[in-house]
N, C-alpha and C positions, 0 to 999 in steps of 0.2 A: 568896611575896610578898617584895618587897625590904625593906630595913630602912631605906631613906631615901627622902625625897620630892624629893631634888635633880633627879631625872630630869625633873621636870615643869617646871623653872624657876621664876621668880616672876611675880607678877602683870604687872609692867611688861612683861616679855617677850611676855606674851599681847595686849597692846594694839597697835592700829594705830600707824604712825609718827608720827601726829598726836594720839595719846594719846586723850584723852576728847573731843575736838572733835566727833566725830560724834554721832548718835543711836543709842546702843548698848543694844539690848533683849535681855535674856536670861530665862532662867528659873531659879528657885532652890527648892530643897527647903527649906521653912521647918518645923522641928520643932514650933513653938508652935501650928501648925494641922495638922500631920501631913500636909501635902500640898504641892503646888507653887504657886508664884506667879509670874506674869511681873514682870519688874523692868526699872528703867531704871538703867543703869550710869554713874555720873558719878564726878567726881574727888573729890567730897566724900562719896560713899557709894553704896551700892546701895538703891534705893527701890522699895518694894512697890507694884505697880500694880493688884493685884487688886480693890481697892474699886471701881475703875472698869472695868477689863478683866480677867474671870476667867481668860481664856485669851490666848495670843498670837495665836491664830486669830480671836478678836473683834477685837484691835486692828488686824490687817491688812485688815479689812473698813472701815476708817474711811476717809474722802476723803482724809485728810492724816495717815498714821499717825505719822509723826516728830513733827509737832505735837501730835497727841493724846496721844502717850506723855510728852512734856514736860509738858503741862497735867496729866495725871493724877498726876504726880510731885509736883505742888505740895502740900504738907501730907501727903504719903503717909508711911507708916512706914520708917524707915531700918533696914535688916537688917544693917548693918555696912559695913565697907569691903571694896572689891573684893579687896584683898590678903588679908584676912582669909578671905573665903570661898573664895578660890582655894586657899589654904594647906590649908583643912579639906577641900576637894575632893580634893586629891592625897593627903592623908593616909590615904585609904582602902587604899593599897596598901604601907602601912608599919605598924610596930608603934609604939604600942599601938592605933593606927587613928584613924579619923574621930572627931570628937567629935559624938555623936548629938543633943546639945542646941544645937548650933550650925548655922546653914544653910550649905548647899554648893550648887555649881553643877549644874545639868542641861543637857541638850541644849536649845538655844534655840526649840524648836518643840514643839507638842503635838497638836492635832487634825488637822494637815495630813497628808495622805498622803505618804509617803515614796517619791519617784520618782527615776529616774536614768536619763540618756541615754548610750548607748555609741557608740563608733566616730564620734565627732563631729569629730574632727580627720583629715580624709582624707589630708593630707600625711604624717602620722606612719604611718597605715596602709600607705599606697603605699610609703614608704620601707622598711617592715618586709618587704613582700612582695619587694622588691628586694635588701634584705639576705639574704633567705633564699635567693633564687634564685643569687646570686653568691657566697654563703657567705664573705662577709667581705671579698671582693677590691674594693678602692676603685676601681680603675682600671675594672673591669668594671661596677661600680655606676655609675659616670659615664657609661659607654657606653649602658647600658641606659636610663639616665634620659634621656640624649639622644634616643635612639630613641623613647621615649615622646613626648617633646616635639615631635618631628618629626611623629608621627602625629596627635597631638590639637591641636597648634598653640597651646598654652597653657601657662603655668607651672602647675606641679603644685599651687602654693599657692593659686591662683586658681580651681582647679576647684570649682564649686559643684554639689552633690548635685542630680541630677535633670536637669542641664543637658545640652545637646549634646555638650559637651566631656566630661562625666562618662559620658555613654553611650559615647562613642567611646573613653575610657579603659578602660572595663570590657570592651569588645569586644576590644580590644587585648590586655589581660591575660588574659582567657579564651583568645584565640587563641595565647598564648605558653604555655598550659598552666598558668596561675597562677590559676585559679579558686578562689575562696574564699567560704564562707558569709557573710563580713562584707562583701564587695564591695557586696552589695545595699543594706545600711543605711548603709555607708560613703559610698557615692556615688550610690546611688538616690534616689527621690523620698521614700521613707518613713523617717523616724528610728527608731532602735531605742529605744524608751522603755518601761521595765520598772519594776515595784515593787521598790524596794530593800528595805523591810521594813515590819512593821505599824505602824500609827499608835502613837506613844508609845514605840517600841522603841529609838530611837536613843540612843547614848551622848554624853556631852558632853566637854569638854576635861578634861585632867589625870586621867583614867580608863583603864581598860584597854579594848582592842579585841581582839576574839576571831578566830581561824582554827580550824577544825575540826582535831582531832588526827589525823584521817585523811588530811589533805592534805598533799602532800609537795612541792607548787609553789604559791606564793601570793604576793601583792603587795599593797601599797596603791596606791590610786589618788588622787592629791591633785587636787581639784576645786573649783570655785565652785559654790556652790548657791544657787538663787534661791527667796526666799519670794514666793509666788503667791497671790493672793485668790482668791475663788470666782468672780470674773468675769473671771479670767484677768489680771489686772494685777498686774505685776511690782513690789513695794514695798520689797524689800531683798535683801541677799545676806550670806551667810556662807561658811565654808570646810567641806570635808567629805572624808572618807576612804571611799571606796566600796570596802572591802576585797574582794578577789575571789581565789576559789580557781581558779588557772589550769588545774590538773590535771582538775578536775571539769568546768569549761566546756569544756576541749580535748577530752573524751571525747565530748560531745555538746552542740550549742547547746540542746536541749531540757532540759539539766540546769542551765540558767542560774539558776533559783530556788534550787537547792542551793548553787551556786557563790557566790551573792550574799547569800542570807538566812539568816543564822545568828545564834545569840546573840552580842551585842555586835559584830556585823560592820558596823555603820553608825556612823560618829562625825560629829558636827556641832558647831561653834561656833568660837570661844568664845561668841560672841553674834551676833545678827542685827544688821547695820548697816543702818538703814532710809534709804531714799533721801531726799535733802534736795528742797526745793522749789528751782527754778533761783534764786529771789531771796534764798536763804538764806547765799551766800557773804558773807564779813565785808567784802570788798573788800580784804584785806590781800594783798600780793604773793604769787602762787601759790596762793591760796586759792580753791578751785573747789568747787562742790556735789558731794556723792557721788550720782552718778546711774547709770543703766545704761550710759551711755558710759564711765564710769569702769570698770566691769566689763570692757566690751569690750577695753580697754587693759590689763587687769592682767596682772602676771607672778606666777604661783604657783609658790612653791619647796618642794622636799621635801628633808629631811634624815633619814637612817635612821642610827642608831648601836646597835651590837649589844654585848652582854655579852662577845663574843669579840673586840673590837676592830675589827670590821668597821665601814665608814663608807661611805655613798654619798650624792651629792648628784644632784638633778634639778629639772627645771622645765618648766612648761607657760606657753606665751605665749597669752594668750586672744585675741590679734589673728590667731592662726593657726586659729581655729575655723572650720570649714566651714559649720556651720548656725548663724545668728544666734540669740542667745538668744530673740528675739521669735519666730522661726520655730518653735523647739523648744517654747516654750510654747504657741503656736497649734496644734501637733500634740498637745499634752497636753489642753488645756482648750479646749471649744468646743461647737457643737451636738452633736458626736459623743460627748462625755464631759463630765461635770460633776463638780465637786469642792466640794459644799456648805460644806466647812470649810477650803477652800483646799488647797494643795499645796506641797511642797517639792521643787525639780528640781534635782538635781546634772547639771551640764552636761558631764561626760566630761573626759578628759585626754590631752595628748600623751604623757605619760610611760608607758614601758614598760621596766622594768629588764631589762637584758641581761647585766649584770656577773655572772660567775662568782663564786659565794661558797664552796660546798662541794667542788665537783669540776669539772674542765674540762668546758666545753659544757653544763652543766646549768643555767647561768643563775642568777638571785637568787630565794631563797625566804626567808620569815621563819623567824627563831628566836624561841623564846620569851624575852621579855625585851628585844626590840628597842624602841627608842624611835624614834617616828615624829612628827616635826615638819613640819607643813604651814603655810606662812606666805605672806602677802603684806603689802605696805606698808599697804594700806588696810583690811584685815580682821584683821590681827593673826596670832596663831599658834594653831593647834589641835595639841595634843601628846597622844600616847597611847602607852601601854606594851602591847606585843603579849603576849597570852597564849592558851591554848586556850580556844576557846568554851564547852567543857564546864566549865572551871574558872573561868570569868568569873561576875560575880554573876547569879544568875538573874533574869529579867525577870518580875515579878509585878505591877506597877502598870499596869494597862491601862485602857481607855476606861471600864468599869464601876466601876472604883476611883476614877478621876477624877471621875466624875459624882457618885458618893456622897460624896466628900470636899467638892466644891464645895456640894452640898446641905446638908451639915452646917454649912458656913460661911455659909449663906444667900447665896451668890453666884450662884444659878440663878434 
């Protein structure tokens, strides 16, 4: 454990660029009731919504979740200021530790199934294929890119999975000896959507995230994650870290569950920003509602700082995503598959760290103690400290524990 919480930053750094202007919903562990509560985060405090909505899942089922959350906060108990809860959350990694008698932040979802989509940025996948083929030669990369463009007749950024251009691109790459198991999900008709972790297993902000001690090649994956209701309606968004063990996945695609789902390997937060109604802009210059179109135009940044002085910056432009969020959700929820308690869907990333860290040509991998900060102007910052999964706090509060706790509080 570290001896300081400075790595987590302060609560102000966790907020969006417009501060508390949006409808920010989170979850808090409340020691007074020995369990979690959905909360509304405002400038004047963090307010317990559990008297109206026992779970975030229930709130997401409302016709207008943002308005429902604000209404439920009227007269609700104030659990403290956001800065107080944030500081107590981060204190778990320092001495003397978190104050168990004061609330702290949790991941902002509960009963939702934790899902993730992979290889959703076809242009980054194709560029990686090109880079591997030409071994870093920029001139050769440009020539190969031009050859592909001449073959398929369209810009790589405009290739839509499943389209005629995508089929032509796949045939070209296979003909060049560049077959990859990722081509099908990257540019084929069916998206790669997998279960990232069990319900209630996600970590929140200002906590540790885990990688297996046996992994020697791993990385963060900074992503936007969508809050989806049981009907498939997208009601809000948050930031996520789809921690990935690249050496495990690289051995076999069938090992994806082991590469993706380990103790503390999924981080979400710091809160869900619920979508506004189109009419909710105040009319001030530059003031627009937070909607799915906002997500489509978002830039997600990544910063990694190691105890060894290592530093890395990266970003993902959501405008470059090959599969629209609505298309991905349609492949997740529908007549073919239902999620009665809703789902949380991570949308994938452009980011693939290739900077050498320890040895030449070995690329990037995490070290224990790395600080990973994933940010966007609209969703704030999700910050976590890397630790071995086996040494992270064990996950013990599952669905059964939640049901027992809610029943004891007369919330069921």
